[in-house]
All heavy atoms as an XYZ file, in Angstrom:
807
protein
N       0.852     -1.163      0.000
C       0.000      0.000      0.000
C       0.904      1.234      0.000
O       1.791      1.353      0.837
C      -0.898     -0.008      1.244
C      -1.810      1.189      1.324
S      -2.822      1.248      2.815
C      -3.796     -0.223      2.656
N       0.646      2.136     -0.916
C       1.481      3.320     -1.032
C       1.220      4.286      0.121
O       0.160      4.261      0.752
C       1.216      4.059     -2.356
O      -0.126      4.558     -2.344
C       1.439      3.146     -3.564
N       2.195      5.149      0.364
C       2.028      6.161      1.398
C       0.843      7.080      1.089
O       0.043      7.365      1.997
C       3.316      6.963      1.583
C       3.264      8.047      2.654
C       2.876      7.480      4.015
C       4.591      8.772      2.734
N       0.654      7.547     -0.153
C      -0.531      8.360     -0.423
C      -1.844      7.642     -0.111
O      -2.780      8.241      0.414
C      -0.408      8.696     -1.911
C       1.060      8.669     -2.167
C       1.570      7.538     -1.308
N      -1.920      6.353     -0.405
C      -3.129      5.586     -0.082
C      -3.321      5.525      1.431
O      -4.441      5.665      1.932
C      -3.059      4.175     -0.689
O      -2.932      4.288     -2.107
C      -4.304      3.364     -0.361
N      -2.239      5.330      2.166
C      -2.320      5.320      3.622
C      -2.819      6.669      4.147
O      -3.618      6.722      5.084
C      -0.959      5.019      4.242
C      -0.472      3.601      4.002
C       0.923      3.411      4.535
O       1.192      3.702      5.694
N       1.824      2.931      3.696
N      -2.344      7.764      3.550
C      -2.758      9.099      3.986
C      -4.244      9.324      3.721
O      -4.958      9.864      4.567
C      -1.920     10.172      3.293
C      -0.448     10.217      3.699
C       0.326     11.153      2.777
C      -0.302     10.634      5.152
N      -4.715      8.909      2.542
C      -6.140      9.060      2.212
C      -6.986      8.223      3.166
O      -7.981      8.709      3.726
C      -6.411      8.684      0.736
C      -7.899      8.576      0.460
C      -5.765      9.710     -0.189
N      -6.594      6.974      3.373
C      -7.343      6.128      4.306
C      -7.282      6.685      5.721
O      -8.258      6.605      6.468
C      -6.823      4.696      4.275
C      -7.317      3.853      3.113
C      -6.573      2.524      3.047
C      -8.815      3.618      3.216
N      -6.160      7.272      6.086
C      -6.044      7.870      7.403
C      -7.071      8.968      7.629
O      -7.676      9.062      8.704
N      -7.292      9.790      6.602
C      -8.303     10.844      6.700
C      -9.679     10.219      6.888
O     -10.452     10.622      7.765
C      -8.292     11.741      5.436
C      -9.475     12.698      5.436
C      -6.979     12.508      5.328
N      -9.985      9.224      6.075
C     -11.309      8.603      6.118
C     -11.520      7.778      7.387
O     -12.630      7.727      7.916
C     -11.514      7.735      4.881
C     -11.523      8.477      3.546
C     -11.533      7.485      2.394
C     -12.684      9.441      3.460
N     -10.474      7.142      7.870
C     -10.607      6.283      9.051
C     -10.569      7.057     10.365
O     -10.941      6.518     11.406
C      -9.503      5.218      9.058
C      -9.663      4.107      8.014
C      -8.383      3.292      7.916
C     -10.855      3.235      8.334
N     -10.134      8.299     10.322
C     -10.105      9.112     11.545
C     -11.494      9.178     12.184
O     -11.632      9.117     13.399
C      -9.576     10.510     11.242
C      -9.541     11.386     12.447
N      -8.618     11.203     13.461
C     -10.318     12.417     12.835
C      -8.832     12.094     14.407
N      -9.863     12.852     14.059
N     -12.507      9.308     11.345
C     -13.901      9.299     11.801
C     -14.687      8.604     10.688
O     -15.213      9.247      9.791
C     -14.408     10.727     12.021
C     -15.828     10.771     12.564
O     -16.452      9.696     12.709
O     -16.316     11.879     12.834
N     -14.733      7.266     10.727
C     -15.280      6.515      9.595
C     -16.758      6.764      9.292
O     -17.215      6.452      8.198
C     -15.044      5.049      9.964
C     -14.682      5.035     11.387
C     -14.244      6.398     11.786
N     -17.492      7.343     10.229
C     -18.906      7.632      9.972
C     -19.104      8.968      9.263
O     -20.198      9.248      8.773
C     -19.694      7.644     11.288
C     -19.700      6.284     11.956
O     -19.708      5.263     11.233
O     -19.679      6.240     13.200
N     -18.072      9.774      9.227
C     -18.168     11.112      8.636
C     -17.856     11.062      7.142
O     -16.948     10.368      6.706
C     -17.177     12.049      9.326
C     -17.247     13.458      8.817
C     -16.419     14.398      9.694
N     -16.416     15.698      9.085
C     -15.367     16.239      8.479
N     -14.220     15.593      8.444
N     -15.444     17.429      7.936
N     -18.616     11.819      6.377
C     -18.348     11.958      4.941
C     -17.390     13.130      4.724
O     -17.469     14.140      5.420
C     -19.642     12.223      4.176
C     -20.604     11.075      4.184
C     -21.856     11.391      3.389
O     -22.434     12.487      3.590
O     -22.233     10.549      2.564
N     -16.508     12.957      3.753
C     -15.557     14.000      3.366
C     -15.679     14.216      1.866
O     -15.788     13.250      1.112
C     -14.118     13.565      3.654
C     -13.846     13.241      5.082
N     -13.386     14.168      5.980
C     -13.968     12.082      5.768
C     -13.232     13.598      7.159
N     -13.579     12.325      7.058
N     -15.612     15.453      1.431
C     -15.610     15.695     -0.008
C     -14.165     15.692     -0.511
O     -13.215     15.824      0.266
C     -16.372     16.970     -0.378
C     -15.864     18.257      0.201
C     -14.991     19.063     -0.524
C     -16.271     18.688      1.461
C     -14.536     20.261     -0.005
C     -15.822     19.888      1.980
C     -14.950     20.671      1.250
O     -14.502     21.856      1.762
N     -14.009     15.503     -1.799
C     -12.694     15.284     -2.391
C     -11.648     16.321     -2.037
O     -10.536     15.977     -1.622
N     -11.961     17.611     -2.200
C     -10.980     18.653     -1.915
C     -10.590     18.673     -0.437
O      -9.434     18.909     -0.084
C     -11.511     20.025     -2.343
C     -10.548     21.191     -2.172
C      -9.256     20.955     -2.958
C     -11.204     22.486     -2.624
N     -11.535     18.387      0.419
C     -11.245     18.307      1.857
C     -10.237     17.194      2.138
O      -9.312     17.361      2.936
C     -12.550     18.064      2.615
C     -12.394     17.893      4.098
C     -13.700     17.514      4.781
O     -14.647     17.056      4.109
O     -13.761     17.661      6.001
N     -10.411     16.053      1.478
C      -9.474     14.935      1.647
C      -8.098     15.345      1.152
O      -7.090     15.076      1.805
C      -9.991     13.670      0.920
C     -11.295     13.195      1.567
C      -8.934     12.559      0.948
C     -12.033     12.133      0.774
N      -8.050     16.017      0.007
C      -6.772     16.491     -0.549
C      -6.055     17.384      0.449
O      -4.859     17.208      0.721
C      -6.998     17.268     -1.844
S      -7.655     16.315     -3.208
N      -6.774     18.356      0.986
C      -6.170     19.314      1.914
C      -5.714     18.643      3.200
O      -4.615     18.905      3.693
C      -7.157     20.445      2.208
C      -7.417     21.315      1.006
C      -8.568     22.293      1.201
O      -9.410     22.117      2.078
N      -8.605     23.327      0.370
N      -6.529     17.769      3.742
C      -6.179     17.108      5.007
C      -5.008     16.150      4.829
O      -4.117     16.088      5.674
C      -7.400     16.365      5.582
O      -8.482     17.294      5.707
C      -7.096     15.771      6.943
N      -4.999     15.424      3.715
C      -3.918     14.464      3.456
C      -2.647     15.151      2.962
O      -1.577     14.556      2.984
C      -4.380     13.419      2.439
N      -2.782     16.393      2.488
C      -1.626     17.108      1.948
C      -1.199     16.591      0.591
O      -0.017     16.605      0.255
N      -2.173     16.151     -0.189
C      -1.900     15.565     -1.500
C      -2.707     16.278     -2.579
O      -3.805     16.768     -2.309
C      -2.276     14.076     -1.503
C      -1.497     13.188     -0.542
C      -2.161     11.817     -0.438
C      -0.054     13.052     -0.991
N      -2.197     16.296     -3.814
C      -2.943     16.937     -4.897
C      -4.127     16.090     -5.362
O      -4.158     14.864     -5.189
C      -1.907     17.087     -6.012
C      -0.896     16.025     -5.747
C      -0.878     15.835     -4.250
N      -5.077     16.778     -5.960
C      -6.291     16.126     -6.460
C      -5.972     14.997     -7.434
O      -6.617     13.949     -7.410
C      -7.170     17.177     -7.144
O      -8.289     16.585     -7.716
N      -4.977     15.203     -8.269
C      -4.601     14.184     -9.255
C      -4.054     12.915     -8.628
O      -3.971     11.886     -9.291
N      -3.687     12.974     -7.372
C      -3.258     11.791     -6.629
C      -4.425     11.192     -5.855
O      -4.634      9.977     -5.857
C      -2.117     12.154     -5.649
O      -1.009     12.655     -6.391
C      -1.690     10.950     -4.817
N      -5.193     12.053     -5.201
C      -6.261     11.595     -4.313
C      -7.418     10.952     -5.061
O      -7.898      9.881     -4.668
C      -6.754     12.757     -3.421
C      -8.020     12.374     -2.674
C      -5.661     13.168     -2.449
N      -7.884     11.574     -6.125
C      -9.081     11.047     -6.793
C      -8.879      9.660     -7.419
O      -9.774      8.813     -7.296
C      -9.648     12.075     -7.773
C     -10.373     13.176     -7.039
N      -9.757     14.337     -6.642
C     -11.634     13.246     -6.578
C     -10.632     15.090     -5.983
N     -11.772     14.446     -5.926
N      -7.744      9.370     -8.029
C      -7.541      7.980     -8.479
C      -7.495      6.978     -7.325
O      -7.978      5.854     -7.449
C      -6.197      8.023     -9.218
C      -6.061      9.442     -9.656
C      -6.706     10.254     -8.558
N      -6.940      7.391     -6.187
C      -6.916      6.514     -5.013
C      -8.341      6.253     -4.538
O      -8.719      5.104     -4.266
C      -6.066      7.130     -3.879
C      -4.590      7.107     -4.269
C      -6.303      6.395     -2.561
C      -3.688      7.909     -3.351
N      -9.145      7.309     -4.456
C     -10.536      7.138     -4.033
C     -11.288      6.222     -4.996
O     -12.073      5.373     -4.561
C     -11.227      8.493     -3.938
C     -10.778      9.380     -2.781
C     -11.310     10.798     -2.957
C     -11.203      8.801     -1.441
N     -11.038      6.369     -6.286
C     -11.698      5.510     -7.280
C     -11.305      4.052     -7.072
O     -12.162      3.157     -7.125
C     -11.354      5.971     -8.693
N     -10.019      3.792     -6.817
C      -9.572      2.406     -6.581
C     -10.161      1.843     -5.294
O     -10.594      0.692     -5.249
C      -8.040      2.335     -6.541
C      -7.387      2.414     -7.898
C      -5.916      2.029     -7.855
N      -5.122      2.838     -6.949
C      -4.559      4.007     -7.249
N      -4.720      4.522     -8.450
N      -3.829      4.658     -6.357
N     -10.180      2.663     -4.239
C     -10.742      2.195     -2.976
C     -12.235      1.925     -3.099
O     -12.758      0.987     -2.493
C     -10.473      3.221     -1.871
C      -9.010      3.380     -1.455
C      -8.848      4.560     -0.508
C      -8.479      2.102     -0.836
N     -12.904      2.727     -3.898
C     -14.334      2.489     -4.122
C     -14.542      1.226     -4.960
O     -15.434      0.425     -4.678
C     -14.963      3.702     -4.805
C     -16.463      3.647     -4.836
C     -17.108      4.959     -5.226
O     -16.437      5.863     -5.750
O     -18.332      5.070     -4.996
N     -13.685      1.034     -5.934
C     -13.796     -0.151     -6.791
C     -13.584     -1.441     -5.993
O     -14.239     -2.451     -6.247
C     -12.773     -0.059     -7.925
C     -12.972     -1.060     -9.018
C     -12.039     -0.780    -10.188
O     -10.914     -0.324    -10.007
N     -12.510     -1.047    -11.388
N     -12.704     -1.396     -4.998
C     -12.471     -2.612     -4.201
C     -13.467     -2.745     -3.055
O     -13.418     -3.716     -2.307
C     -11.029     -2.687     -3.715
S     -10.611     -1.626     -2.338
N     -14.371     -1.774     -2.901
C     -15.435     -1.896     -1.915
C     -15.131     -1.328     -0.544
O     -15.942     -1.461      0.369
N     -13.982     -0.691     -0.381
C     -13.633     -0.127      0.922
C     -14.266      1.237      1.149
O     -14.437      1.656      2.286
C     -12.127      0.011      1.060
C     -11.409     -1.284      1.278
C     -11.912     -2.551      1.140
C     -10.050     -1.436      1.663
N     -10.945     -3.471      1.414
C      -9.787     -2.820      1.733
C      -9.031     -0.555      1.929
C      -8.544     -3.323      2.086
C      -7.786     -1.050      2.280
C      -7.550     -2.429      2.363
N     -14.563      1.951      0.087
C     -15.082      3.323      0.171
C     -16.375      3.404     -0.625
O     -16.512      2.767     -1.677
C     -14.037      4.324     -0.373
C     -14.621      5.717     -0.550
C     -12.821      4.376      0.543
N     -17.310      4.177     -0.110
C     -18.551      4.470     -0.832
C     -18.626      5.979     -1.026
O     -18.050      6.748     -0.250
C     -19.800      3.943     -0.089
C     -19.809      2.433     -0.055
C     -19.883      4.506      1.312
N     -19.315      6.383     -2.083
C     -19.426      7.812     -2.353
C     -20.839      8.152     -2.793
O     -21.622      7.272     -3.169
C     -18.428      8.237     -3.425
O     -18.781      7.706     -4.680
N     -21.127      9.440     -2.734
C     -22.407      9.938     -3.216
C     -22.223     11.394     -3.629
O     -21.366     12.093     -3.103
C     -23.487      9.840     -2.147
C     -23.285     10.793     -0.987
C     -24.460     10.869     -0.028
N     -24.211     11.853      1.012
C     -24.463     13.159      0.909
N     -24.992     13.646     -0.192
N     -24.198     13.985      1.906
N     -23.040     11.813     -4.589
C     -23.059     13.225     -4.981
C     -24.022     13.950     -4.065
O     -25.077     13.428     -3.728
C     -23.513     13.380     -6.433
C     -22.463     12.988     -7.415
C     -22.380     11.819     -8.103
C     -21.333     13.771     -7.812
N     -21.270     11.815     -8.900
C     -20.608     13.008     -8.749
C     -20.865     15.038     -7.464
C     -19.447     13.482     -9.346
C     -19.705     15.505     -8.057
C     -19.008     14.732     -8.988
N     -23.664     15.160     -3.666
C     -24.556     15.931     -2.806
C     -25.799     16.333     -3.589
O     -25.769     16.467     -4.807
C     -23.861     17.156     -2.224
C     -23.625     18.283     -3.189
C     -22.999     19.501     -2.525
O     -23.101     19.675     -1.303
O     -22.397     20.281     -3.255
N     -26.885     16.497     -2.867
C     -28.147     16.937     -3.455
C     -28.238     18.446     -3.313
O     -28.892     18.956     -2.406
C     -29.336     16.282     -2.745
C     -29.349     14.779     -2.912
O     -28.938     14.298     -3.981
O     -29.758     14.093     -1.968
N     -27.555     19.136     -4.176
C     -27.554     20.602     -4.113
C     -27.483     21.154     -5.522
O     -26.854     20.571     -6.400
C     -26.377     21.096     -3.295
N     -28.106     22.279     -5.697
C     -28.051     22.976     -6.975
C     -26.776     23.811     -6.999
O     -26.605     24.714     -6.168
C     -29.275     23.874     -7.129
C     -29.331     24.581     -8.461
O     -28.333     24.535     -9.223
O     -30.378     25.184     -8.750
N     -25.857     23.520     -7.921
C     -24.600     24.268     -7.978
C     -24.808     25.779     -8.124
O     -24.029     26.564     -7.587
C     -23.887     23.701     -9.199
C     -24.525     22.392     -9.465
C     -25.921     22.487     -8.935
N     -25.863     26.182     -8.812
C     -26.116     27.620     -8.976
C     -26.489     28.263     -7.648
O     -26.082     29.388     -7.356
C     -27.205     27.859    -10.013
C     -26.730     27.510    -11.435
C     -27.880     27.596    -12.376
N     -28.801     26.506    -11.986
C     -29.680     25.947    -12.776
N     -29.836     26.386    -13.992
N     -30.441     24.964    -12.367
N     -27.246     27.556     -6.830
C     -27.623     28.087     -5.511
C     -26.406     28.175     -4.585
O     -26.277     29.111     -3.803
C     -28.680     27.209     -4.853
C     -30.054     27.330     -5.458
C     -31.051     26.399     -4.778
O     -30.737     25.870     -3.685
O     -32.142     26.218     -5.344
N     -25.538     27.180     -4.673
C     -24.370     27.128     -3.796
C     -23.218     27.998     -4.305
O     -22.304     28.303     -3.552
C     -23.863     25.694     -3.652
C     -24.854     24.716     -3.095
C     -24.774     24.696     -1.607
N     -25.792     23.798     -1.083
C     -25.649     23.095     -0.009
N     -24.545     23.172      0.678
N     -26.629     22.331      0.406
N     -23.246     28.304     -5.599
C     -22.157     29.082     -6.184
C     -20.869     28.298     -6.328
O     -19.777     28.851     -6.339
N     -20.997     26.982     -6.436
C     -19.841     26.094     -6.608
C     -20.333     24.792     -7.213
O     -21.526     24.478     -7.164
C     -19.152     25.832     -5.268
C     -20.054     25.162     -4.256
C     -19.294     24.606     -3.074
N     -20.153     24.162     -2.003
C     -20.876     23.041     -2.006
N     -20.859     22.241     -3.053
N     -21.623     22.721     -0.972
N     -19.422     24.003     -7.771
C     -19.828     22.697     -8.300
C     -20.339     21.780     -7.187
O     -19.994     21.951     -6.007
C     -18.544     22.125     -8.897
C     -17.612     23.275     -9.034
C     -18.008     24.278     -7.992
N     -21.160     20.798     -7.580
C     -21.606     19.797     -6.609
C     -20.405     19.052     -6.066
O     -19.422     18.838     -6.760
C     -22.531     18.766     -7.281
C     -23.920     19.219     -7.484
C     -24.865     18.128     -7.926
N     -24.240     17.110     -8.777
C     -24.714     15.884     -8.928
N     -25.807     15.507     -8.314
N     -24.120     15.032     -9.709
N     -20.502     18.627     -4.823
C     -19.428     17.874     -4.194
C     -19.768     16.389     -4.188
O     -20.917     16.009     -4.047
C     -19.224     18.339     -2.755
C     -18.657     19.715     -2.657
C     -18.519     20.150     -1.222
N     -17.889     21.459     -1.159
C     -17.865     22.214     -0.088
N     -18.434     21.790      1.034
N     -17.272     23.378     -0.117
N     -18.728     15.603     -4.316
C     -18.874     14.162     -4.142
C     -18.315     13.832     -2.771
O     -17.182     14.189     -2.446
C     -18.122     13.406     -5.236
C     -18.419     11.931     -5.226
C     -17.917     11.289     -6.477
N     -18.288      9.895     -6.497
C     -18.263      9.151     -7.564
N     -17.888      9.660     -8.720
N     -18.608      7.891     -7.512
N     -19.114     13.157     -1.966
C     -18.723     12.825     -0.603
C     -18.302     11.361     -0.514
O     -18.920     10.486     -1.128
C     -19.872     13.096      0.368
C     -20.077     14.569      0.621
C     -20.968     15.309     -0.145
C     -19.359     15.221      1.618
C     -21.150     16.667      0.081
C     -19.532     16.572      1.848
C     -20.426     17.288      1.077
O     -20.592     18.632      1.303
N     -17.265     11.116      0.285
C     -16.691      9.780      0.450
C     -16.649      9.421      1.932
O     -16.448     10.269      2.781
C     -15.252      9.741     -0.081
C     -15.119     10.094     -1.529
C     -14.989     11.421     -1.942
C     -15.124      9.105     -2.502
C     -14.867     11.745     -3.280
C     -14.998      9.419     -3.846
C     -14.872     10.741     -4.226
O     -14.760     11.061     -5.548
N     -16.805      8.128      2.197
C     -16.593      7.594      3.542
C     -16.234      6.125      3.402
O     -16.473      5.497      2.365
C     -17.816      7.767      4.434
C     -19.023      6.961      4.025
C     -20.171      7.163      5.009
N     -21.343      6.475      4.551
C     -21.586      5.181      4.715
N     -20.718      4.419      5.350
N     -22.692      4.635      4.252
N     -15.660      5.585      4.467
C     -15.316      4.163      4.461
C     -16.611      3.371      4.594
O     -17.485      3.701      5.399
C     -14.361      3.818      5.628
C     -14.043      2.332      5.643
C     -13.085      4.624      5.524
N     -16.743      2.330      3.782
C     -17.898      1.448      3.906
C     -17.871      0.840      5.306
O     -16.827      0.349      5.749
C     -17.824      0.350      2.840
C     -19.022     -0.561      2.894
O     -18.974     -1.527      3.686
O     -19.999     -0.306      2.178
N     -18.990      0.876      6.015
C     -18.999      0.357      7.398
C     -18.499     -1.079      7.518
O     -17.878     -1.441      8.513
C     -20.471      0.464      7.811
C     -21.042      1.538      6.950
C     -20.291      1.439      5.643
N     -18.745     -1.890      6.506
C     -18.303     -3.286      6.547
C     -16.806     -3.436      6.285
O     -16.264     -4.530      6.442
C     -19.075     -4.122      5.523
C     -20.553     -4.228      5.858
O     -20.902     -4.135      7.061
O     -21.357     -4.388      4.922
N     -16.147     -2.351      5.881
C     -14.733     -2.421      5.520
C     -13.815     -1.690      6.490
O     -12.606     -1.668      6.291
C     -14.527     -1.853      4.110
O     -15.243     -2.619      3.166
N     -14.363     -1.089      7.527
C     -13.544     -0.296      8.455
C     -12.440     -1.149      9.066
O     -11.258     -0.775      9.056
C     -14.414      0.362      9.545
C     -13.549      1.001     10.623
C     -15.349      1.392      8.931
N     -12.778     -2.291      9.611
C     -11.776     -3.142     10.276
C     -10.722     -3.628      9.288
O      -9.525     -3.637      9.607
C     -12.455     -4.321     10.961
N     -11.140     -4.006      8.097
C     -10.205     -4.497      7.081
C      -9.257     -3.379      6.654
O      -8.050     -3.583      6.527
C     -10.979     -5.047      5.860
C     -10.047     -5.411      4.731
C     -11.817     -6.248      6.272
N      -9.797     -2.181      6.449
C      -8.970     -1.042      6.036
C      -7.979     -0.666      7.136
O      -6.805     -0.405      6.857
C      -9.855      0.146      5.664
N      -8.439     -0.648      8.376
C      -7.534     -0.331      9.493
C      -6.406     -1.353      9.593
O      -5.252     -1.008      9.821
C      -8.307     -0.262     10.802
C      -9.056      1.025     10.973
C      -9.545      1.206     12.401
N     -10.085      2.548     12.548
C     -11.228      2.847     13.122
N     -11.963      1.896     13.658
N     -11.632      4.101     13.199
N      -6.752     -2.622      9.445
C      -5.732     -3.674      9.511
C      -4.731     -3.548      8.367
O      -3.524     -3.732      8.568
C      -6.400     -5.050      9.490
N      -5.207     -3.222      7.181
C      -4.316     -3.077      6.024
C      -3.354     -1.903      6.218
O      -2.167     -2.007      5.899
C      -5.131     -2.896      4.752
N      -3.858     -0.794      6.740
C      -2.993      0.359      6.998
C      -1.967      0.001      8.076
O      -0.781      0.332      7.953
C      -3.823      1.595      7.408
C      -2.927      2.719      7.914
C      -4.663      2.086      6.235
N      -2.384     -0.692      9.107
C      -1.456     -1.099     10.168
C      -0.363     -2.015      9.622
O       0.817     -1.855      9.963
C      -2.213     -1.791     11.301
N      -0.747     -2.967      8.754
C       0.254     -3.858      8.137
C       1.229     -3.067      7.287
O       2.436     -3.320      7.313
C      -0.428     -4.922      7.284
C      -0.915     -6.119      8.039
C      -1.314     -7.271      7.127
N      -2.163     -6.902      6.018
C      -3.499     -6.808      6.069
N      -4.130     -7.066      7.202
N      -4.195     -6.473      5.004
N       0.718     -2.108      6.528
C       1.583     -1.302      5.667
C       2.569     -0.490      6.496
O       3.748     -0.389      6.157
C       0.735     -0.380      4.784
N       2.105      0.072      7.594
C       2.994      0.864      8.458
C       4.039     -0.023      9.117
O       5.204      0.366      9.254
C       2.172      1.620      9.496
C       1.398      2.757      8.866
C       0.633      3.552      9.873
N      -0.076      4.634      9.194
C      -1.159      5.210      9.647
N      -1.677      4.827     10.801
N      -1.739      6.176      8.974
N       3.640     -1.215      9.525
C       4.589     -2.155     10.127
C       5.644     -2.557      9.106
O       6.837     -2.585      9.414
C       3.856     -3.404     10.663
O       2.923     -2.981     11.660
C       4.823     -4.412     11.249
N       5.224     -2.833      7.881
C       6.170     -3.203      6.818
C       7.127     -2.066      6.526
O       8.330     -2.278      6.340
C       5.417     -3.582      5.540
O       4.660     -4.736      5.751
N       6.620     -0.842      6.483
C       7.470      0.318      6.225
C       8.481      0.508      7.356
O       9.649      0.824      7.113
C       6.616      1.569      6.056
N       8.050      0.284      8.586
C       8.960      0.412      9.728
C      10.065     -0.638      9.652
O      11.235     -0.346      9.901
C       8.187      0.291     11.031
N       9.691     -1.853      9.295
C      10.693     -2.921      9.162
C      11.674     -2.599      8.049
O      12.871     -2.832      8.185
C      10.012     -4.254      8.887
C       9.335     -4.838     10.087
C       8.755     -6.190      9.765
N       7.984     -6.689     10.885
C       7.002     -7.538     10.786
N       6.648     -8.005      9.601
N       6.357     -7.941     11.852
N      11.176     -2.084      6.949
C      12.041     -1.716      5.836
C      13.019     -0.628      6.267
O      14.199     -0.677      5.934
C      11.209     -1.241      4.640
C      11.972     -0.864      3.386
C      12.806     -2.032      2.890
C      11.007     -0.406      2.309
N      12.530      0.318      7.052
C      13.408      1.365      7.563
C      14.510      0.799      8.432
O      15.671      1.237      8.367
N      14.182     -0.192      9.245
C      15.191     -0.835     10.082
C      16.216     -1.575      9.234
O      17.409     -1.547      9.520
C      14.540     -1.812     11.067
C      13.785     -1.183     12.234
C      13.081     -2.257     13.042
C      14.741     -0.386     13.127
N      15.754     -2.245      8.186
C      16.681     -2.959      7.308
C      17.624     -2.007      6.604
O      18.804     -2.291      6.434
C      15.893     -3.780      6.264
C      15.182     -5.019      6.790
C      14.341     -5.630      5.669
C      16.184     -6.028      7.309
N      17.116     -0.864      6.198
C      17.960      0.121      5.525
C      18.971      0.719      6.497
O      20.088      1.028      6.118
C      17.108      1.220      4.905
C      16.379      0.749      3.687
C      15.595      1.874      3.058
N      14.954      1.400      1.841
C      13.921      1.976      1.292
N      13.390      3.067      1.817
N      13.395      1.511      0.194
N      18.575      0.891      7.742
C      19.470      1.463      8.734
C      20.543      0.467      9.168
O      21.661      0.851      9.516
C      18.674      1.929      9.953
N      20.206     -0.824      9.141
C      21.108     -1.883      9.568
C      21.137     -3.002      8.548
O      20.550     -4.063      8.774
C      20.680     -2.436     10.941
C      20.517     -1.389     11.982
N      21.595     -0.746     12.552
C      19.413     -0.847     12.545
C      21.148      0.130     13.434
N      19.827      0.101     13.440
N      21.801     -2.805      7.396
C      21.806     -3.857      6.372
C      22.484     -5.124      6.890
O      23.389     -5.083      7.706
C      22.606     -3.238      5.228
C      23.310     -2.054      5.800
C      22.604     -1.660      7.039
N      22.018     -6.256      6.411
C      22.554     -7.551      6.819
C      24.043     -7.595      6.469
O      24.460     -7.232      5.381
C      21.821     -8.684      6.113
N      24.831     -8.055      7.411
C      26.268     -8.166      7.187
C      26.985     -6.836      7.329
O      28.200     -6.766      7.193
N      26.234     -5.754      7.603
C      26.852     -4.428      7.732
C      27.410     -4.216      9.117
O      27.266     -5.041     10.016
N      28.066     -3.127      9.277
C      28.651     -2.830     10.594
C      27.835     -1.814     11.336
O      27.058     -1.107     10.867
C      30.075     -2.278     10.433
O      30.059     -1.170      9.534
C      30.986     -3.370      9.953
């Protein structure tokens, strides 16, 4: 799992019942839209994330309609476990790089 995917999931898993719109996820994760939206599409395709378009008239709001995302309730535990595994793997990799086998 890539670091950007972990960051996006981190935003969504912080409060899994809350919906976030795309730009909000970008800002919170510190990632550009061109990175975040493909990640959200992949997470939705694998069933971890669900989305919906807001029911608002863009002319009344003075902005485009927002698409809201949240973690599928049935996938919260699986997503949390996957992020934890990814972080553990990254930590181990960091240790290996700091102390290569046979090194001094």
